[in-house]
N, C-alpha and C positions, 0 to 999 in steps of 0.2 A: 872614381869608384862610387862615390855617393850618388852622383847623377845616374850611373848605370843601375844601382840598386833601386833608386826612385823610379826609374823608367820601367824596370821589371815589375816592381810592385804595382804601378799603375796599370801595366799590361795585364797582370794577374787579376786585378780588381775588375777590369772591363771583361776579361774572359769569363770570370765567375758569373757575371750578369747573363751571359749567353748560356752558360752551363745550367743555371738555375731553372731554365725553361724545360730541361730534360732530366730533372733530378730523379725521376722514376727509373730511367735507364741507367743513370749513374749508380743508384742504389742496387739495382738488379745486377749490374756488372760487378760490384764489390761482393755481393752475395755469391755469385757464381765463381768469382775468383777464390773466395774462401772455400767453396765446395771443391774446386779444382785442386787447390793446394792441399786440403785435408786428404783427398783421395790419393794424391801423388805421394804424400808423406806417409800415409798409412801402409802403402804397398811394401816399402822396405822392412817394416816391422813384421809383416806376414812372411816375407821371404826369409828374414832372419829366423823366425820360428821354424820355417821349413828346413832351413840348414841345420838347426839344432836337432831336428828329428832324424838326421842322418848321423848316427853315432859311429858306425863302422860296418864291416861285412856282416850281413844277415841281421843287422840291428837298425833297420829302417822302418819307420812307422808310416807305411804307405797310405793307410786310411786317413791319417791326419794330414799328410801331404796333399792328397786328393781334395780334401775338404778346403785346405788353404788355397789351392789353385783355383777352385771354384769361386771362393770369396774374392780372390785377386781379379778374376775375370769380371765379376759383377762390379767391383770397385772401379776397374779401368773403364768399363762401359759408362758408368755414372759420371766419372771424371771427364770422359770425352764429350758426353752430352752437355755437361756444365760448361766446358771450355768452348763448345760450339755456340751456346747461348750467349756466353760472355763476349765472344768475338762479334756476334751479331749486334749486341748492345753497343759495343765500342764503335763499330762502323756507323750505326745509327746516330750516335752522339756526334761523332766527328763530322759526318757529312751534313747533318742538320745544322750544326754550328757554323760550318763553313758556308752553307747556303744562306743562313741568316746574316753572316758577316758580309757576303757579297751583295745581298739585297740591300742591307743598310748602306754599304759603300755606294751603290748605284743611286739610291735615294738621296744620299748626302751630296753626290756629284750634281744631282739635279737642282738642289737648293743652295749649292755653294755660290758665293758671289763670283761674277766673271773676273774679278780682280785675282782670285785664287787660280782659276783656270788659265788666265793669261800669264800668270807668273810661274807656272809649272809646265814642263813639256808634257805633251799628250802621252808620249811613250812611257814616261815615268809613272803617270797615273794608271795607265793600262797595266804596267808591270806590277804595281801594288795590288790591283784588283785580281789579276790572274796569277802571275808567278808567285808572288809573296803569299797569297792565300793557299796555293797548292803546297808550298813548302811548310807553311804552318799546319796544314791538314796532316801532312806526313808525320810531323813531330807530335801532334796531338794524338794521332792514332797509335803511334808507338808508345806514347806516355800511358794511355789508357790500357793498352794491351799488356805492357810489361811492368809498369810501375806498381799498380795495385797487387798484381800477382807476385811480384818480387818482394814487396814489403811483407805480405802475408806469409810468403814462403820462408823468409828469414825468421820471422817470429815463430812460425810453426816448427821449423827445424831446431831452433834453439830450445824450444819447449820440450820436444821429444828427446833431444840430446841430454837435457838436464834430468829428464826422468830415467835415462839409462845410466849416465855416469857424470857426476857433477864436475870433477876435475877436468876431464877432457872437454866438456861443454864450456867451462870458463876459459880454457885455452883458446877455443874457437872464438869466443866473445871478445877476447883481448886482441886477436890478430886480424879478424875480418874487417873491422872498421877502417883499417889503414887504407884499403882500396877506395873507400868513399872520400877520404881526405885527399888522396891522389887525384881522383876524378874531379872533386870540387876545385882543386888548385888549377887543373887544366881548363875546366869549364869557365872559370873566372877570367881566363886569358883568351878565350875563344869568342866570347860574346861580341866584343868590338870588331873582331875580324869578320864574323858572320854578318854583322850590321854593314860593314864596309862592302862586303861581297854583294849583299842585297841592293845597296845603293848603286854600286857600279853596274850591276845587272840591269837596273832600271835605266841608267844612263845609256847603256848599250841598246836596250829596247827602243829608247827614244831616238837614237841615231838611226837605227834600222828603219823605224817607222817614217822618219823624216826623209831618208834617202829613197825609200820605195814610193812614198807619196809624191815626192818631187823628182821622179826619175826623168821626166821629160826635160825639166830645167837642168838637172845634172848633166844630161847628155848634150843639151843645147850649149852649155857653157864649158864643156870639156872638163867637168869637175870630177870625173871618175877616179883619177889617181889620187887627188887630194881627199876624196871621200874614203878611198881605201886606206890612206895614211891615217885619217881620223879613226876609222874603225879598228885598224891594227893597234893604235895606241890605247884605245879603250879596251880592246880585247886582251892586250898584254897586261893591262892593269887588273882586269878581271881574273886572268890566269894566275897572276902573282898573289892576289889577295885570297883567291879560292884555294890555291895550293897551301898557303900559310894556314888558312882556317882548317883545311882538311888534314894537314900534317899534324898540327897541334891536337886536333880532336882525335886523330887516329892513335895518339900516344896512350889514350885512356885504356884501350883493350889490352895491349901487352903489359902495361903497368899493373892493371888489376889482376890479370891472369898470373903474373909472377907472385903477387900476394896470395892468390887463391891456391897456387901450387905449394906455396910455403905452408899454408894452413893444412892442406891435405896431407902433406908429408909429416907434419907435426902430429896430426891425429893418428896416422898410420904407425908412426914410431912409438908414440906414447901408448896407443891402444895395444900394440903388439907386446910391449913390456907388461901391460896390465893383464893381458891374457895369460902370460907366463906365470903371474902371481896367483892366477886362479880366480880373481875377482871380476872377471869379464869373460863371457863365452865368445866363441868364434862367430856365432850368429849375431850377437850384439855388436861385435866389432864391425861386421859387415854393414849393420845398420848405421853405426857411427860414421863409417867411411862414405856410405851413400848420402847421409845427411850433411857431412862435411862438403861433399861435392855439390849437393843441392843448395846448401846455404851460401856457397861462394858464387854459384852461377847467377843468382839474382843480383849480386853485387856487380858482376860484369854487365848484366842487362841494365840495371839502374844507372850504372856509370855511363853506359852508352846512351841511355835515355837522357841523362842530364846534359850530355854533350849535344845530342840532337835537339833537345829543347832550347839550347842557346840559339841555334839557328832558327827554330820555330818562333821564339820570343823576339828575335831581331826582326823577322818578317812581320810578326803580329804587331810590333810596335809601329812599323811603317803604315800598315793598313789602318790601325787604330788612330794614328795621327790624322789620317784622312777623315775617318769617321767622326773624330772629335773636333775637327776644324770648325771654327765659328761660321755658321751658315749665314746666308743673306738675312737682312733685317726682316723678321716675320711680319705678315700683314696683321693689322690691328683687328681686334675682335669685332669692332663696328665698321670695318672697311666697307665702303660703298661699291656697288656694282654699276658700271656705266651701261645704261640701257639705250638711251637716246642722246647722242652727242651733237651739240650745236657746232663745236669746233673752235671755241674761244680758248686760246692758249696764251698763258702769261708766264714769263720767267722774271722773277722778282729778286734782284740782288743775289744772283747765283754765283757761288764760288765753288770751284772743283779742281782737284789735281789728282793724277794717278799716283804720284809720289809726294809725301809730305814736304820734302825738301825742294820740290820743283813745281811751282805754281803754273797753272794753265789758264783756266777760266776765272776771271776776277770781276766781281761786281757786274755781272751780265744782266741787262734788263731788256725785256722785249714784250710787246703786247700784240698778239695776232688776232684780228677779228675773224669771225666765222666766214669761211669761203675765200679768204685771202691766200694768195700764192706768195710764199716767202722763199727767196733764193739766197743761199749762203755761199759766198765765194771767198777766196783768199789763198795765200800760199800754203804749201804742204806743212802740216804740223801746227796750223793756227787754231785748231779746235773745231773744225766743221763737223767731222764725224763724231767728235765727243758730244756735241750738242744733240745729235741724233741718239746717242747712247743714253743721254740724260732724259730726253723726251720719252724714250721707250722704257725708262727705268731699268736699263741693264746695269747702270751704276746709279747710286744715290748721291745727291749733291752734298758737299761738305757743309755749306750754309746757304741760307736763302730758301726759296721754294719755287716749284714749278706747278702751275695750276691748269687744269682742263675744266672749262665751264665753271670757273671760280672754286674748284675743289682741288686741294693739295693732292698731288698724285700719290703721296705716301699714305693718304687716307682712302685710296681707291684700290680695289683688288688688281693685282698684276695681270690676271687673265683678261678681265674686261678692258683694262687700259690698252693692252697690246692688241687685243682683237679689234680695237677701234681704229688702229692704224693698218694701212697696207704698205708694205715695204718692198721696194725693188732696189737691190744693192749691186755694186760692182762685182762682189763675190756672190756666186749663185748658191742657192740652197736647194739641193735635190736629195732624194732618198731612194733606196732600192725599192722598186715597185713599178707599177705600170705608169704610162704617161698620164692616164686619167687620175691615178692616185696622187701624182705630183701636182696636178692642177687643182684638184678638189681638196687636197690635204685631208682625206678621210671623211669628208662631208658627202654622204650618199644622196642628199636631197636634190642635187643638180642633175638635170637630164642631159642626155647627149647633145640635144639641140642647143641648150644653153652653153655647154662646154665648147661646142664647135663655133658658136657665135662669138664667144670671148676669144677663141683662138684666131678667128678671122680678124677681129678688132686688133689683136696683138701681132697679126701677120705671122703667126706660127703655124697656122693650119696648112700652109703650103708644103712644109716639110713633115708635119705629123702624118698627113694622109699618105705620104710616100713610104712611111715606115712599114715594116713587115706586117704588123697587126694593128696599125693605126693607133687609136687611143689605148689599146690593150697591149702595146709593145712594152716589154720589160726593159727598164734602164737601171743602171747602177748609181750609187751615191756620187761617183765622180763623173757620171754622164759619159762613160766610155763610148766612143763611136759618134759623139755629137760635138759640134764645134762650140766654142765659148759663146758665140753669138746665139746659137740655137738654145743653149742652156739658159741664157739670159731672157730670150723670148718666152720660154716656158714660165719663168718667174713673173714676167710681165702679164702673161695670160692668166696666171693665178690671181693677180690683183684685179685684172679686168673682170674676172668672174665673180669675185667676192664683193667688189665695190664697197670698201669700208668707208667710215665717216671721215677719216683723215688719211693723208698720203705722205709717205716719205720716199723720195727718189734720190738715191745717192749714186751718182754716176750711172743711172739706170740704163743708159744706151751706149756705154763706153765700148762694148764689144760688137756693136752692130754697124753694118755698112751705112754710108751716108744716105743712100736712097731710102732704105728701110727706116732709118732714123727719122727722116722727115715725115713719113707716114705715121710712125708711132707717136711722134710729137703731136701730130694732129689728133690722134686717139687719146693721148694724155690730156690735151687741152679740153677735149670733150668730157673726159672723165673727171677732171679737176673742177668743172663748173659746180659751184655750190659746196665744194669740199676744201677744207683747210689743207694746204699742201706745203711741204718743206722740200726744197729742191737743192741738192748739193751738186755742183757742177764745176768742172774746170773749163769746159768749152762754153764760153760766154754767149755763143749764138743760141744756146738752148734755153736761156733764161731771160731773154729780152722782154718777154711779155709778163714777167713776174710783177705783182703789185708792189712788193717790197724786196729790195736787194740789200742784204747785209754784207758788208765788206769787213772781214775779220783779219786781225793780225795779232799774234801773240796772245790769243784768248780775249781780245777786246774787239768791240765794234768800233771801227775807225770811220766808217762812212755808212750812210743809210739813205735810201731813196729808191726811185724807179730808174730805169735805164737812162732815160733822157736827162733827168736831173743830175745823175752821177757823172754823165759825160760832160755836162756843162760845168761842173765843179772842177773838172780837169785835175782830179786827184789820183789816188791810188787805183781806183777802179778804171778810170780813163786810161791810165798807163797799162793796166792789164789788158784792157780791151784792144787798144791800139797795137800792143805787142803781138796779139794773136792775128790781127788783121792788117799788119803792116804791108803796104804796097797793094 
């Protein structure tokens, strides 16, 4: 219970930071709510006076009644205008706040460490930014629309009732708060249920996203039935927790309506007795009954709002958790920008692990001279790709340091460091856009002649020119309609065009046929001349010309040398090499 209260308080504090930016709209909304309520509550008084003008047959003050009707019409018009302005303000507040929250969430995702992204399913993150913010917006809009109006209505009706008859007003004051206690009791028990509902919805979104993205793999391995079983299990859990949350929250309305009916009946009975004694007129009784109804209605609305806000707060807590997550280590104020890179790379006593309880890279030392080709080989999970992640500063080392041209990369801007590397990975990076956009990556300074020359070097021009619009052909993020090899050739073309100072090739030709691979290796050899290059490969035939071959195992360098030296040692590398070329 204490944790829930602490979470809600923290959520409210963060929400208030967003609301402060629109305090003018909040203030205007409250003012219009006051005008709306004042007009709504003044109308019953006017109607009560009109009723008292009807004494009996031939005893009707028509002139006074006509005057009252005119006033009522004016009041209703002003009240309607105020309510319209209030709703506009509420919508402006809600959608500006949700826009700001989504903007902050996207900005936060862009600066979150990859450790967080890797540790959470993409579907859950998407669910937080889209579905949870939508649910929060609904609750916030309902809160602004009904909460302020409801509170002012309660205060106003009680004030008018006290001015008409003190005893009946005190009776209403004693009975109506019961509905708030009922609503609060129910709300306290629904917050955890709405939180579980939101989390389960995120799990379901993650599963759907995974199944759609990997549909080819699902079909290839006949995983459809098991995927359906997994989805049914998550869907059933979502159904159960949603039904529980909705069931308990739906108790609010009938419970509060029972209390409200009790209040109305009490006012009607006591007011009727008071009319018989002559201390209350029929018109005043009609006012009291109208006020009793109007004072209980906000309790219904506020009770409903409180329940809805539990869902909104549960969703807001999840999105604020993302926004408040610790970002990646910020760049120092005096961070350097790499302009001209020689290509000297040093790893000095580097230690790194993805999990504190499971070490990976331990006391790793390496000095790479400018222009050298460094190949990294070893069994799966030995830390080859991890070294690449550290070089690019996708992850920061736990201890030790990595230097480029004798500068600690933590003292270098991430943008200039990463732009100094050209990367071709086994996994392709494409975006929705034209082929030209995917090759130039938004740099419009390249001419078509330069792009075509790079494509010919990468042997991708042969299929690009056959596309419907050549370089202007639209492709999607997943490269639908293209083979894995063609997508990888596009990524190679990108590097061929930009020609960065240093290269990282991680299984860069894994999806390419042998004949094309030989030609690309020749192009790579030409491109790597004078450039520091890191090559990760399982096929040892592609790294025989490397200046240094690092053989890794369990996060350590167990052998180091060139191809001939390592074969002569007849160690781990020799065993790997001969196992690939046996016979």
